[in-house]
N, C-alpha and C positions, 0 to 999 in steps of 0.2 A: 709488670703491672698493666692491667687493661686500661686503655684510654677510651673515653666515651666518644662515639662518632659525633660529628657536627650536627647530624640530623636529630640527635636526641637532646641537645642542649635546650633547656627551658621546657621540656615536655612534662606533662603531669600524668603520674601513674596512680591508679587506684589499686591498692593491694588488699584483697579480701582473704581473711584467714581467721582462725579461732585462737591464734597464739599471739597475744599482744607483744610478748618479748621478742619473738622472731620478727614481728612486724616492725618493731622499733629498730632492729638490726638492719632490716631491709631499707628502712627510711634513712638511717645514718649512712649506710654504704652507698646508696644511690644518690644521696644528696651531694656527696663528694664528686660525683660524676655530672653534676648539673641537672639532675632529674628531681623534680618535686614529687614526693610520695605522700599519699593520703591513705591512712590505714582505716579499714572498715572491719568491724567486729562481726563476722558472720555474713551470710547471704542476704538477709533482709536489709541490714544496714548498708551493704554494698549496693544493692539494687536501688535503694532509696537515694543514695548519694549520686549514683549514675543518672537517675532521672532528673537531677538538677543540672546536669551537663558540665562541661569544662574539662573532661578527661580525654587524653590522647590514646591511652592504652590501659588495659586491666590485666592484673595478675591474679588468678583465682585458684585457691587451694581446693583440693579434692575432698580430703577427709575433714568434715566439720560436723558437729552435732546438729541435729534438727534437719538441716538441708545439706545434702551432699553437693559437691561442686557441679555435678552434671545437671542437677535440678536448677541450681542458680544460673548456670550457663544458659539453659533454655530460657529463663526469664530475662536474662540480659539480651539475648538475641531477639527477643520479642519487642524490645524497646525500639522506638523510632530512631533510626540511624545510630546504632550502637558502635562504640569503639572496638577495635580488635582485642581479643582475649588470649592471653598466654596462660595455659593450664598448668598448674603446679601440683605435684603430689609427692609424698614420701615413699611411695611404693613403685618400684620399677616393674610395672605390669603392662604388658603390651595391650591387653584388652581395654584398660583404662585409657591409654593413649589413643587407640582406635576409636573408642566411644566418644572421647572429647573432640577429636578432629572431625568425626562425622556430625557431631552436634554443632559445629561451627567455630571451634577454637582455631586461632591462627597458628599456634605452635604448642608444644608440650615439652616440659622439662621436669626432671626429678629433683626434689628438694633434699639438700644435705647441709651440714653445718660447715663444710669446708668452703674454700674460696672458689671452687669450680662452679658452684651453684650461681654465684653472682656474675661470673663471666658468662655462663650460659643464659642467665636472665637478661643481661645487657644485650647479648647477641640476638635473643628472641625478640626483645622489645624493638631493637633496631629493624629487624626483618619485618615484624608486624606493622610497625609505623610506615616503613617504606612501601609495603604492599598496600596499605590503606591509602597512602598518598597516590599511588598508581591507580587504584580503583576509583578514587574520587576524581582524579584527572580524566580518567577514561569516561566516567559518567558525565562529567562536565562537557567533554568534547562531543559525546553522543547527543547530549541535550542541545548543544549549539548547532550540531548538524540537523537535528530535528526542527529546531526553530528556523534555521535558514531554509530548509526544505519547505516548511509551512509557509514562510514568507514568499518563496518562489512560486509555490502552488497558488497562493492567493493572487499574486501578480498575474500568473498565467490565466487564472479564471477571469480576472478583470480584462485581460487582452481578448480572451475568447468571447466575453460578453460584448465588448466593443466591436469586435469583428462581426459577430452575429447581428448586432444592431445596424452596422454599416451595410451588410449584405441585405438585410431587410429593407433598408432605404433604397438600395439599388434595385431590388425587386419591385418596390413600389413605383420607382421611376419608370421601369420597364412596363409595368402595368398601366401607368398613365399614358405612356407612348402608344401602347397597344390600343387604348380606348379611343385615341384620335387617329388611328391608322385605318384606312378604309380598304386598302388592297389586301385581299385574302391571304396571299402567299406571305406577305410581309407580316401580317398578324400571326400567321402560323409560326414563323421564325421567332417572333417575340415570345410566343407561348412556350416554345422549346427552350429558349434562353432563360425564361423565368423558372422553368422546372429545374434547370441545371443550377441556377443560383440557389433555389430552394434546397436542393440536395446538399450543397456545401454549407449553407447557413444552418441546417439542422444539426450538422456535426458540431459546430461551435456552440450551438444552443445546448446540446447534450453535454458538452465538455464542461461548461461553466456551472451546470446544475448537478453534475455527477460527482460522487465521492472520489472517483479515480479520473484524474485529468490526462492520464497517459493512454487510456483505452476507452472505446465506446462500446456499450452493450448494444448489440445489433438488434435485439428484439424491440427495445424501446425506440431505438433510432428509426427502424423501418416503419413502426407503427406511426410515429410522428410524421415521417416523410409521406407516407401514403395518405394520412389525414390531410396534409397540406395540398397534395396533388389532387385529391378528391374535391376539396373545397374550391380549388382553382378551376377544375373542370365543371363543377356545378355552376360557378359564376359565368362560364362560357355557354351554359345551356346544355351541357352533356349529361346524359342519363346513365352513364356506365356505373357499375358497382365495382369498387376496388376492395379487395380483401387481402389481409396479410396474416400469415401464420409463421412465427419465427421462434426458434429456440434461443436461449440466453447464451450468446457467443460473443465474448469481448474481442475487439479487434483494435490494433493500433490506428491512430487517427488517419494516417495517409491511406491505409488500406480500406478503412471505413469510407473515406471520401470516394475512392474508386468504385466500391461496391454500391454506394448510394447513387452515383452518377449512372452506373449501369442500370440500376433499377428504374430510375427516372426515365432514361431513354427507352427501355423496353416497354414500360407502362404507356408512355406517350405513343410509341409505335402501335401498340395494341389498340389503344383508343382511336387512333387515326385510321388504321387499316383493317382491323379484325372484323368489324361489323359494318353492315351497310349504313350509309349516311342517314342520320335521324333515328337509328335504332340503337337502343342500349344493350349492353352485354356485360358479362362478368370478367374481370381480370384478377388473377390470383398471384400473390407473391409469397413464396415459401422458402424458408431457410432452415435447414436441418443439419445435424451432425451425421457424418457418414464415414465410418471406419477410420477414425483419427483425423478426418478432414471435415470440411463443411461443403454443403451443396446449396446453391441458390437456384430457385426455379421461378420463372415468370411464365404463366400460361393463360390461355383464353380458349373459348369454344367457338371461335369465329371461322373466318375463311381459310386460315391455315397458310403458313409460310415456312419453308424448309431451309431458308438461309442461302440457297444457291440461285434463287431468282434475282434479277436485277432490282436494285433498291428503288423504291418509289420515292421520288423527291431527290434532294441533293446528295444523299448518301452520307452526309456529315455525321448523322446519329450513329450509323453503322461503324464509321471510322472511330468515333469516340468510344463506342462500346469495346471494339477490338483493342484499342490502346489501353483502356482501363483494365481490361481482362489480362493483358500482358503484365501489368504491374502486380497482379495477383498470382502470377505464374500459372495462368489458366487460359482456356479458350472456350468459345461457345459450342454447345452441343444441342442439336435439334432432334426432337423425338418424332420420327416419321409416323409412328403408330398413333400418335395423339390426333384426335379429330380436328382440333384447331391448331394453334401454335403453342409449342412447349419448348422454351429455351432454357437451358441450364448451364451452369459452370461449376466445376468442383475446384476448391482451392484449399491450401493447407491452413490449419488453425495455428495461430501463434501461441506456443506454450508459455512463453514469458509473459505475454499479455494476460493470459488466463490466470497465471500465478499472481501477478500484480493486482489483478482485478479482485481475486479472492481475498488478498491481504487488505486491500482498501475497503472491501465490503464488510 
């Protein structure tokens, strides 16, 4: 004699059929196994009862007048969060089994009047209930992971927001110090320091306003950075024109910081040394894709520097640029044919960052 598994004790089964006598037989047999059976006369009655909820599993007959089981199965699957369905038919036809399983049935058994049917029905119910429990547990776990990730992202955005504000405060303090500093070389050092702070602050500002906190879209970042550098230069009385043209290339935060610092240093160098004192000129920042990688270009139409001459000043900016370039697995290239200065570096594009950015966007 078949014993009911512990997982089925107290379960409610909705049995949909057009044979009340067989329905009562199912009800009496399964009641002895601890399963409560509710009989529904036909598909419409069954769907209506299911809409009220409270069932753990459904057994659905195939051959019924009016609506066949497959049509009823489709209506059941369309209900919000339907229970699993065990498909029942008196015909041992493979096409019916395949159609039922494709339509979303959890299992398929052949009806007969012998004891084997009830054993099979019990086994199918157990399997369907177990699979449903696993599915619900999996969905609950995934939902918890999503909620935890959302909370973590919210906290990280808040951190980036606070860091950006703190860096802005530091930048303001540097600006105040610069305003009361009369010595030209000291003022120049403070200007460069402020540009480096700006490059890093822009990263955190972009992160807390971006849908993806793991990567920075370099087109928006570079535009914001150049706007801030241009505003700072205008405040110093500089008349240079800064332009940026950048493709949408997402980069991990650490690499974006390196690239931003490089851009800030090269732009500051161009402003300081490319054109004669008191004369304005154009400085262009360009970021493009190039054969599976990316290329950053900073160029001007000024006096020209090929990278092999001694550095004008302390050389700190050059050392910073080379250090940042190494973190991008790259190095500086100088275009000797360009009439002014044209510096570029080619670096690999992070495929994982691009995929994550597409998913977030």
